[in-house]
RODO-2510 file (C-alpha; in nm, 4 decimals, decimal comma):
residues 459
     n   res          X          Y          Z
     1     m     0,0004     0,0284     0,0131
     2     p     0,1668     0,3261    -0,0999
     3     a     0,2048     0,5934     0,1459
     4     l    -0,1494     0,8235     0,1442
     5     h     0,0520     1,1138    -0,0130
     6     d     0,2231     0,9081    -0,3236
     7     l    -0,1499     0,8593    -0,4368
     8     s    -0,2766     1,0899    -0,6864
     9     l    -0,5460     1,3499    -0,6393
    10     l    -0,7721     1,1203    -0,8555
    11     a    -0,6639     0,8013    -0,6225
    12     q    -0,7831     0,9882    -0,2938
    13     v    -1,0956     1,1619    -0,4296
    14     e    -1,1798     0,7920    -0,5011
    15     g    -1,0887     0,6677    -0,1905
    16     l    -1,2686     0,9115     0,0218
    17     r    -1,6072     0,7969    -0,2122
    18     r    -1,6081     0,4657    -0,1134
    19     g    -1,5023     0,4988     0,2358
    20     e    -1,1670     0,3181     0,2224
    21     l    -1,0343     0,6743     0,3325
    22     s    -1,1314     0,9532     0,5825
    23     p    -1,1000     1,3229     0,5828
    24     t    -0,9931     1,3344     0,9033
    25     e    -0,6707     1,0426     0,8017
    26     l    -0,6172     1,2689     0,4912
    27     a    -0,6043     1,6048     0,7048
    28     d    -0,3581     1,4322     0,9834
    29     h    -0,1405     1,2446     0,7292
    30     y    -0,0797     1,5884     0,5631
    31     l    -0,0610     1,7993     0,8685
    32     d     0,2104     1,5764     0,9995
    33     r     0,4090     1,6290     0,6914
    34     i     0,3454     1,9743     0,6813
    35     r     0,5171     1,9871     1,0342
    36     r     0,7920     1,7269     0,9084
    37     f     0,9053     1,9428     0,6392
    38     a     0,8318     2,3053     0,7694
    39     d     1,1914     2,4252     0,6433
    40     l     1,0718     2,3892     0,2563
    41     g     0,8535     2,7384     0,3441
    42     a     0,5615     2,6013     0,1560
    43     f     0,3217     2,7555     0,4222
    44     a     0,2770     3,0697     0,5455
    45     e     0,0080     2,9652     0,8352
    46     v    -0,1197     2,6164     0,9328
    47     t    -0,4357     2,5791     1,0656
    48     r    -0,4418     2,1928     1,2199
    49     s    -0,7133     2,2690     1,4980
    50     a    -0,9444     2,3627     1,2134
    51     a    -0,8879     2,1677     0,9858
    52     l    -0,9267     1,8510     1,2199
    53     e    -1,2097     1,9716     1,3494
    54     r    -1,3688     2,0482     0,9386
    55     a    -1,2766     1,7195     0,8831
    56     a    -1,4809     1,5454     1,1646
    57     v    -1,7497     1,7634     1,0785
    58     l    -1,7661     1,5986     0,7236
    59     e    -1,7445     1,2569     0,8720
    60     s    -2,0663     1,3063     1,0519
    61     g    -2,2317     1,4152     0,7312
    62     a    -2,3256     1,3003     0,4117
    63     s    -2,0624     1,3074     0,1484
    64     g    -2,0989     1,5172    -0,1158
    65     g    -1,9252     1,8115    -0,3007
    66     p    -1,6316     1,7384    -0,5912
    67     l    -1,3835     1,7941    -0,3115
    68     w    -1,5165     1,6436    -0,0226
    69     g    -1,2496     1,5189     0,2237
    70     v    -0,9942     1,6375     0,0345
    71     p    -0,7280     1,8185     0,1730
    72     s    -0,6393     2,1649     0,0619
    73     a    -0,4596     2,5471     0,1305
    74     e    -0,5295     2,9189     0,0152
    75     k    -0,2757     3,0997    -0,1199
    76     d    -0,1807     3,3635     0,1468
    77     l    -0,3743     3,6569    -0,1257
    78     v    -0,6824     3,4974    -0,0255
    79     a    -0,8906     3,5665     0,2716
    80     r    -1,0240     3,3254     0,5496
    81     t    -1,2797     3,4520     0,8107
    82     g    -1,0544     3,4092     1,1315
    83     v    -0,7261     3,3065     0,9894
    84     a    -0,4130     3,5452     0,9370
    85     t    -0,3993     3,6669     0,5596
    86     r    -0,0260     3,8891     0,5505
    87     y    -0,0247     3,8564     0,1412
    88     g     0,3395     3,7934     0,2155
    89     s     0,4077     4,1398     0,3636
    90     r     0,5137     4,2889     0,6878
    91     a     0,2235     4,5807     0,6137
    92     r    -0,0551     4,3070     0,6925
    93     a     0,1646     4,1321     0,9490
    94     d    -0,1787     4,1150     1,1966
    95     l    -0,4179     4,0795     0,9304
    96     v    -0,6881     3,8491     1,0592
    97     p    -1,0182     3,8887     0,8533
    98     v    -1,3981     3,8989     0,9457
    99     a    -1,4673     3,7485     0,6149
   100     s    -1,3807     3,4918     0,3565
   101     d    -1,3163     3,5690    -0,0438
   102     p    -1,5113     3,3628    -0,2586
   103     l    -1,2684     3,0903    -0,3246
   104     a    -1,2541     3,0304     0,0368
   105     e    -1,5560     3,0083     0,0495
   106     a    -1,6349     2,7981    -0,2477
   107     m    -1,4135     2,5710    -0,1751
   108     d    -1,5530     2,4924     0,1915
   109     a    -1,8964     2,4306    -0,0283
   110     a    -1,6809     2,1892    -0,2790
   111     g    -1,6348     1,9874     0,0396
   112     a    -1,2369     2,0605     0,0855
   113     v    -1,0912     2,0764     0,3820
   114     s    -0,8318     2,4243     0,4344
   115     l    -0,5006     2,2835     0,6293
   116     g    -0,3638     2,6811     0,5931
   117     k    -0,2275     2,9508     0,3661
   118     t     0,0383     2,8298     0,1267
   119     s     0,3025     3,0884     0,0794
   120     t     0,3799     3,3670    -0,1927
   121     s     0,5615     3,6794    -0,2671
   122     e     0,4645     4,0178    -0,1228
   123     f     0,1653     4,0863    -0,2819
   124     g     0,1795     3,8123    -0,5843
   125     l     0,3970     4,0740    -0,7322
   126     t     0,7566     3,8805    -0,8123
   127     g     0,8358     3,5501    -0,9693
   128     f     1,0153     3,4062    -0,6548
   129     t     0,8467     3,3696    -0,3278
   130     e     1,1072     3,4738    -0,0663
   131     p     0,9199     3,7511     0,1490
   132     l     1,0355     3,8881     0,4080
   133     i     0,7873     3,8446     0,6572
   134     h     0,8679     3,4732     0,6487
   135     s     1,1206     3,1932     0,5574
   136     p     1,1443     3,1541     0,1540
   137     a     0,9506     2,8485    -0,0332
   138     r     1,2809     2,6066    -0,1498
   139     d     1,2856     2,3638    -0,4242
   140     p     1,2614     2,0039    -0,2799
   141     w     1,4748     1,8890    -0,5098
   142     r     1,7467     2,1213    -0,4525
   143     t     1,6786     2,3220    -0,1414
   144     s     1,9441     2,5811    -0,1764
   145     a     1,7229     2,6939    -0,4890
   146     g     1,4222     2,8650    -0,4551
   147     a     1,0685     2,7621    -0,5631
   148     g     0,9670     3,0468    -0,7984
   149     g     0,6891     3,2416    -0,7416
   150     s     0,4254     3,3880    -0,6870
   151     s     0,2080     3,0557    -0,6016
   152     g     0,6218     2,9043    -0,4918
   153     g     0,4471     2,7774    -0,1142
   154     a     0,1255     2,5728    -0,3541
   155     a     0,3925     2,3991    -0,5482
   156     v     0,6723     2,3741    -0,2886
   157     a     0,3678     2,1475    -0,1261
   158     v     0,2270     1,9515    -0,4229
   159     a     0,6151     1,8514    -0,5323
   160     a     0,6709     1,7956    -0,1723
   161     g     0,3830     1,5730    -0,0949
   162     l     0,2338     1,8427     0,1607
   163     l    -0,0716     1,8690    -0,0186
   164     p    -0,2540     1,6542    -0,3099
   165     a    -0,2855     1,9387    -0,5437
   166     a    -0,3165     2,3070    -0,4751
   167     i    -0,4938     2,5913    -0,6315
   168     g    -0,2356     2,8791    -0,7591
   169     s    -0,3143     3,2388    -0,9127
   170     d    -0,1254     3,3358    -1,2128
   171     g    -0,1116     3,7584    -1,3422
   172     g     0,2040     3,6760    -1,5285
   173     g     0,3285     3,3378    -1,4893
   174     s     0,2613     3,2346    -1,1040
   175     i     0,1285     2,8823    -1,1232
   176     r     0,3629     2,8126    -1,4060
   177     i     0,6818     2,9481    -1,2780
   178     p     0,7245     2,7892    -0,9400
   179     s     0,5413     2,4556    -1,0915
   180     a     0,7920     2,4397    -1,3559
   181     t     1,0708     2,4784    -1,1022
   182     v     0,9801     2,2549    -0,8981
   183     g     0,8779     1,9858    -1,1884
   184     v     0,4672     1,9751    -1,0909
   185     v     0,1907     2,0293    -1,3674
   186     g     0,0813     2,4207    -1,3268
   187     l    -0,2074     2,5030    -1,5472
   188     k    -0,3271     2,8635    -1,6328
   189     p    -0,6821     2,8425    -1,7817
   190     s    -0,8108     3,0664    -2,0412
   191     r    -0,9456     3,4422    -1,9485
   192     g    -1,2953     3,4093    -1,8281
   193     r    -1,2651     2,9796    -1,7991
   194     l    -1,3425     3,0158    -1,4326
   195     p    -1,6082     3,1674    -1,2389
   196     i    -1,4071     3,2977    -0,9102
   197     g    -1,0550     3,4115    -1,0686
   198     s    -1,1607     3,4806    -1,4434
   199     g    -0,9533     3,7237    -1,5457
   200     f    -1,2211     3,9669    -1,5833
   201     d    -1,1911     4,1130    -1,1932
   202     s    -0,9688     4,3881    -1,3017
   203     p    -0,9363     4,6280    -1,6027
   204     d    -0,5970     4,4198    -1,7019
   205     g    -0,7302     4,1308    -1,7379
   206     l    -0,4117     3,9329    -1,6489
   207     a    -0,4578     3,7180    -1,3108
   208     v    -0,6465     3,3833    -1,3156
   209     n    -0,6830     3,1186    -1,0622
   210     g    -0,5790     2,7606    -1,1451
   211     p    -0,4696     2,3918    -1,0518
   212     i    -0,1234     2,2895    -0,9349
   213     a    -0,0495     1,9009    -0,9387
   214     r     0,1386     1,5988    -1,0079
   215     t    -0,0088     1,4976    -1,2841
   216     a    -0,2367     1,5986    -1,5811
   217     a    -0,5122     1,3970    -1,5107
   218     d    -0,5076     1,5427    -1,1243
   219     a    -0,4869     1,8813    -1,2589
   220     a    -0,7622     1,8229    -1,5269
   221     l    -0,9768     1,6926    -1,2193
   222     l    -0,9239     2,0091    -0,9710
   223     l    -1,0181     2,2342    -1,3231
   224     d    -1,3705     2,0572    -1,3289
   225     a    -1,3825     2,1233    -0,9772
   226     l    -1,2939     2,5039    -1,0286
   227     v    -1,5125     2,5255    -1,3155
   228     g    -1,8254     2,4198    -1,1083
   229     l    -1,7562     2,6422    -0,7673
   230     a    -2,0109     2,9132    -0,8744
   231     p    -2,2461     3,0204    -1,1434
   232     l    -2,0779     3,1689    -1,4633
   233     s    -1,9789     3,5240    -1,4101
   234     y    -1,9373     3,6380    -1,7190
   235     a    -2,1141     3,5950    -2,0759
   236     t    -1,8227     3,6187    -2,2108
   237     a    -1,6792     3,2769    -2,0640
   238     p    -1,5075     3,0205    -2,3303
   239     p    -1,7337     2,7493    -2,4501
   240     g    -1,7552     2,4739    -2,2267
   241     t    -1,5399     2,1427    -2,3361
   242     g    -1,5239     1,9995    -2,0114
   243     p    -1,5065     1,7434    -1,8191
   244     f    -1,1428     1,8242    -1,8374
   245     l    -1,0676     1,4709    -1,6546
   246     a    -1,2237     1,2950    -1,9553
   247     a    -1,0175     1,5421    -2,1948
   248     a    -0,7234     1,4349    -2,0009
   249     r    -0,7954     1,0646    -2,0556
   250     r    -0,8430     1,0879    -2,4500
   251     e    -0,6051     1,0183    -2,7244
   252     p    -0,5477     1,4069    -2,8988
   253     g    -0,5440     1,2239    -3,2662
   254     s    -0,3347     1,3996    -3,4970
   255     l    -0,2740     1,8146    -3,3993
   256     r    -0,0673     2,0554    -3,5456
   257     v     0,1771     2,1650    -3,2985
   258     g     0,3811     2,5140    -3,3369
   259     i     0,7335     2,5354    -3,2153
   260     t     0,9216     2,8598    -3,0753
   261     t     1,1870     2,9785    -2,8696
   262     e     1,1443     3,2939    -2,9496
   263     s     0,9564     3,5258    -2,6478
   264     p     0,8361     3,8701    -2,6469
   265     w     1,1352     3,9801    -2,4321
   266     d     1,4453     3,9137    -2,6856
   267     d     1,4601     4,2480    -2,7962
   268     d     1,4482     4,3948    -2,4841
   269     e     1,6459     4,2105    -2,2466
   270     d     1,9276     3,9693    -2,2500
   271     i     1,7488     3,6148    -2,2552
   272     v     1,9452     3,3244    -2,3346
   273     l     1,8325     2,9675    -2,3451
   274     d     1,9792     2,7309    -2,1584
   275     a     2,1146     2,3635    -2,2109
   276     d     1,9013     2,1671    -2,0320
   277     a     1,6039     2,4268    -2,1082
   278     r     1,6623     2,3573    -2,4809
   279     t     1,6878     1,9603    -2,4212
   280     a     1,3398     1,9735    -2,2879
   281     f     1,2173     2,1493    -2,5440
   282     d     1,3872     1,9943    -2,8502
   283     t     1,2870     1,6150    -2,6535
   284     a     0,9375     1,7562    -2,6537
   285     a     0,9097     1,8575    -2,9875
   286     t     1,0377     1,5123    -3,1053
   287     w     0,8153     1,3062    -2,8898
   288     l     0,5411     1,5283    -3,0389
   289     a     0,6331     1,4766    -3,4100
   290     d     0,6663     1,0874    -3,2963
   291     a     0,3416     1,0748    -3,1915
   292     g     0,1854     1,1529    -3,5338
   293     h     0,1283     1,5111    -3,4943
   294     g     0,2436     1,8007    -3,7356
   295     v     0,5483     1,9811    -3,5309
   296     t     0,6375     2,3021    -3,7246
   297     d     0,8060     2,6196    -3,6387
   298     a     0,5704     2,9021    -3,5425
   299     e     0,6350     3,1856    -3,7523
   300     w     0,6056     3,4435    -3,4442
   301     h     0,7802     3,7660    -3,3952
   302     p     0,6128     3,9856    -3,1398
   303     v     0,7273     4,3787    -3,0964
   304     g     0,6663     4,5906    -2,8776
   305     y     0,5568     4,3831    -2,5568
   306     a     0,8313     4,4800    -2,2940
   307     s     0,6652     4,8184    -2,2590
   308     l     0,2988     4,7336    -2,2669
   309     f     0,3734     4,4971    -2,0483
   310     r     0,5559     4,6979    -1,8153
   311     v     0,2521     4,9671    -1,7479
   312     l     0,0358     4,6985    -1,7141
   313     w     0,2488     4,5652    -1,3815
   314     r     0,3253     4,8636    -1,2564
   315     a    -0,0769     4,9809    -1,2868
   316     s    -0,1299     4,6548    -1,0720
   317     a     0,0804     4,7576    -0,7980
   318     a    -0,0912     5,0895    -0,8007
   319     r    -0,4191     4,9435    -0,6800
   320     i    -0,2752     4,7586    -0,3964
   321     p    -0,4198     4,9918    -0,0947
   322     l    -0,1074     5,1157     0,0784
   323     s    -0,1013     5,4383     0,3189
   324     d     0,1755     5,6370     0,3597
   325     e     0,3144     5,3999     0,7070
   326     d     0,2558     5,0737     0,5175
   327     m     0,4708     5,1998     0,2391
   328     t     0,7639     5,2241     0,4824
   329     l     0,6882     4,8249     0,5499
   330     v     0,7112     4,6727     0,2429
   331     e     0,9891     4,5469     0,0412
   332     p     1,1571     4,7986    -0,2117
   333     l     1,0608     4,6194    -0,4705
   334     t     0,6903     4,6722    -0,4129
   335     a     0,7483     5,0124    -0,3021
   336     w     0,9085     5,0924    -0,6396
   337     l     0,5897     4,9364    -0,8319
   338     v     0,3587     5,1350    -0,6390
   339     r     0,4754     5,4345    -0,6546
   340     e     0,5705     5,3995    -1,0407
   341     g     0,2122     5,2895    -1,1327
   342     r     0,0885     5,5510    -0,8871
   343     a     0,2647     5,8150    -1,1641
   344     l     0,1263     5,6848    -1,4465
   345     s    -0,1251     5,8522    -1,6026
   346     a    -0,4638     5,7934    -1,7378
   347     v    -0,3060     5,8051    -2,1191
   348     d    -0,0587     5,5711    -2,0157
   349     l    -0,3181     5,3444    -1,8796
   350     l    -0,5331     5,3481    -2,1341
   351     g    -0,2556     5,3502    -2,3863
   352     g    -0,1092     5,0394    -2,1987
   353     l    -0,4837     4,8705    -2,2087
   354     s    -0,5058     4,9152    -2,5773
   355     a    -0,2069     4,7797    -2,6715
   356     a    -0,2354     4,4865    -2,4692
   357     r    -0,5645     4,3897    -2,6593
   358     a    -0,3830     4,4526    -2,9983
   359     f    -0,1100     4,2294    -2,8898
   360     e    -0,3578     3,9618    -2,7697
   361     r    -0,5394     3,9807    -3,1229
   362     r    -0,1821     3,9735    -3,2882
   363     t    -0,0979     3,6532    -3,0990
   364     i    -0,3835     3,4475    -3,1033
   365     a    -0,3497     3,5062    -3,4954
   366     d    -0,0544     3,4506    -3,5172
   367     f    -0,0731     3,1047    -3,3449
   368     a    -0,4198     3,0378    -3,5109
   369     a    -0,3008     2,7419    -3,7468
   370     f    -0,2209     2,5709    -3,4412
   371     d    -0,4068     2,3501    -3,2325
   372     a    -0,1075     2,4139    -2,9584
   373     v     0,1849     2,5731    -2,9379
   374     l     0,5053     2,4473    -2,7245
   375     t     0,7916     2,6841    -2,5877
   376     p     0,9947     2,6270    -2,3110
   377     a     0,8871     2,7092    -1,9405
   378     l     1,1850     2,8584    -1,8367
   379     a     1,5299     2,9731    -1,9859
   380     q     1,7461     2,8962    -1,6321
   381     s     1,7985     2,6873    -1,4166
   382     p     1,6418     2,6861    -1,0781
   383     r     1,7861     3,0235    -0,9295
   384     p     1,9555     3,0357    -0,5733
   385     v     1,7595     3,1138    -0,2447
   386     g     1,8753     3,4963    -0,2355
   387     w     1,9915     3,5241    -0,6023
   388     y     1,7128     3,8341    -0,6481
   389     a     1,8411     4,0117    -0,3422
   390     g     2,0499     4,3126    -0,3306
   391     h     1,9667     4,4391    -0,6610
   392     d     1,8085     4,8396    -0,7690
   393     p     1,4076     4,7332    -0,8804
   394     e     1,4805     4,7319    -1,2357
   395     r     1,7629     4,5174    -1,2353
   396     t     1,5555     4,2703    -0,9933
   397     f     1,2664     4,2880    -1,2870
   398     a     1,4929     4,2435    -1,5933
   399     m     1,6575     3,8772    -1,3783
   400     q     1,2794     3,7614    -1,3485
   401     v     1,2349     3,8107    -1,7029
   402     e     1,5494     3,6439    -1,7947
   403     y     1,4513     3,3453    -1,5637
   404     a     1,0945     3,3251    -1,6996
   405     p     1,0086     3,5028    -2,0195
   406     y     0,7666     3,2612    -2,1679
   407     s     0,5370     3,3414    -1,9351
   408     s     0,3757     3,6629    -1,9569
   409     f     0,2507     3,7094    -2,2094
   410     v    -0,0291     3,4229    -2,2304
   411     n    -0,1686     3,6000    -1,9526
   412     v    -0,1678     3,9546    -2,1763
   413     a    -0,3495     3,7355    -2,4824
   414     g    -0,5644     3,5494    -2,2326
   415     l    -0,4644     3,1861    -2,3519
   416     p    -0,4798     2,8671    -2,1469
   417     a    -0,1063     2,6988    -2,0993
   418     l     0,0137     2,4176    -1,9070
   419     t     0,3445     2,3704    -1,8163
   420     l     0,4678     1,9677    -1,7085
   421     p     0,8564     1,8518    -1,6505
   422     v     0,9474     1,6205    -1,9445
   423     t     1,3109     1,5602    -1,8651
   424     t     1,6019     1,5952    -1,6235
   425     d     1,9058     1,7464    -1,5692
   426     a     2,2346     1,5942    -1,4963
   427     a     2,1712     1,5983    -1,1074
   428     g     1,8469     1,4595    -1,1634
   429     h     1,6055     1,7794    -1,1342
   430     p     1,3358     1,7869    -1,3480
   431     v     1,3048     2,0409    -1,6257
   432     s     0,9554     2,1444    -1,8212
   433     v     0,8504     2,3013    -2,1145
   434     q     0,5420     2,4788    -2,1612
   435     l     0,2249     2,4201    -2,4158
   436     i    -0,0126     2,6867    -2,5011
   437     g    -0,3747     2,6544    -2,6185
   438     r    -0,5886     2,8314    -2,8427
   439     p    -0,8645     3,0406    -2,6751
   440     g    -1,0664     2,7919    -2,4693
   441     g    -0,8547     2,4851    -2,5018
   442     e    -0,7270     2,3600    -2,1940
   443     a    -0,9026     2,0183    -2,3267
   444     t    -0,6363     2,0044    -2,5617
   445     l    -0,3724     2,0758    -2,3788
   446     l    -0,4555     1,8390    -2,0744
   447     a    -0,4442     1,5234    -2,3554
   448     l    -0,1074     1,6458    -2,5096
   449     a     0,0457     1,6616    -2,1543
   450     t    -0,1014     1,3304    -2,0858
   451     q     0,0427     1,1496    -2,4124
   452     l     0,3736     1,3577    -2,3118
   453     e     0,3693     1,1642    -1,9454
   454     g     0,3165     0,8652    -2,1039
   455     l     0,6154     0,9339    -2,3537
   456     r     0,8162     1,0202    -2,0460
   457     g     0,7350     0,7836    -1,8315
   458     p     0,8257     0,8225    -1,4399
   459     l     1,0551     1,0866    -1,3017
***
């Protein structure tokens, strides 16, 4: 009998429904592992007593909900009544919300058991999870390295067997960057796919919620649950192509797959694809071709992206409600982004938003010939803890782009994207690639990811 944390999310859900596993048994097991591996920095807050009480309540009633009895956690950007929610910031060190955010309420309604809060970067603004308020999130494969961000704690929790799966948020790669860093599956849904965390909740349309899991099937199961958390909130939601678990189990057939290592940052930053990332990309392209897909170069030459994204990212920071006193407590990069964002004029902001919509249309048109587009997930190997410290804000921003130049443009274009490990480096560390889909094309990505997992075999 495998250890409970070695069971897939799918196996746990089935075991709970058959009565072979209990909510308390699972919660207690994962809480023990969270305690044992606390030095990985995956959790910002652990709610042991509340989790065991919740599990006991579930056991006393009829089972129900797609995630009944499944251990879960909220990213430390999601408010839960009575639980410290710090947003990764010393400026919110004492915040205990009196009301829960819709995601926390919906996960409760789905039957999940929250074990606490997974760690994030300050206000989710960076692609690394090393906030000054608590210890950094560390790559379980190489603990001297950081886990990426901003959903670094969630990705570490899944990779280290501290959660069966997790929900992250992704405004510029915050699901895919840490998932690729620690070698798990990260799925950023299409803008509008989910009723909570849809991407339509802010003017820039960047941030969406999505699953982090160890397999494509587990990510699909969690995506199905997320889609069903609430009635659709927007008429512009993508057409239904679920259930996604069924899609992950289907043979994808013969698809048209574009491949590119070009990023929209190439003209503005020093983007260098390292040898391991290149090997993973080439290997995945070869496997897809050998599986019968039409694999061809994607002719894609984006221009003008860097300037528009800098406007959007500064504007998103400007919306964080920080007082003058708060600004003395936040990290230098956060303070810089907020001040830069607040200095933008209405003309600057509207110009950035207009440029983003034009970029979205061009990118969708450029990728229209393909069912999916393959890119590297990251350009560099996992960066050491402290890699981004001690630099001026402009340089810190550039270093994040150099690490993950293939992520943020997908948010601007509103497309679905999935990262998954396909190879390992000389030390046995997983190396990932990214698959980008058409609008509403999550089902195709999940089918391709399952096929690549089969061709790869166990890591």
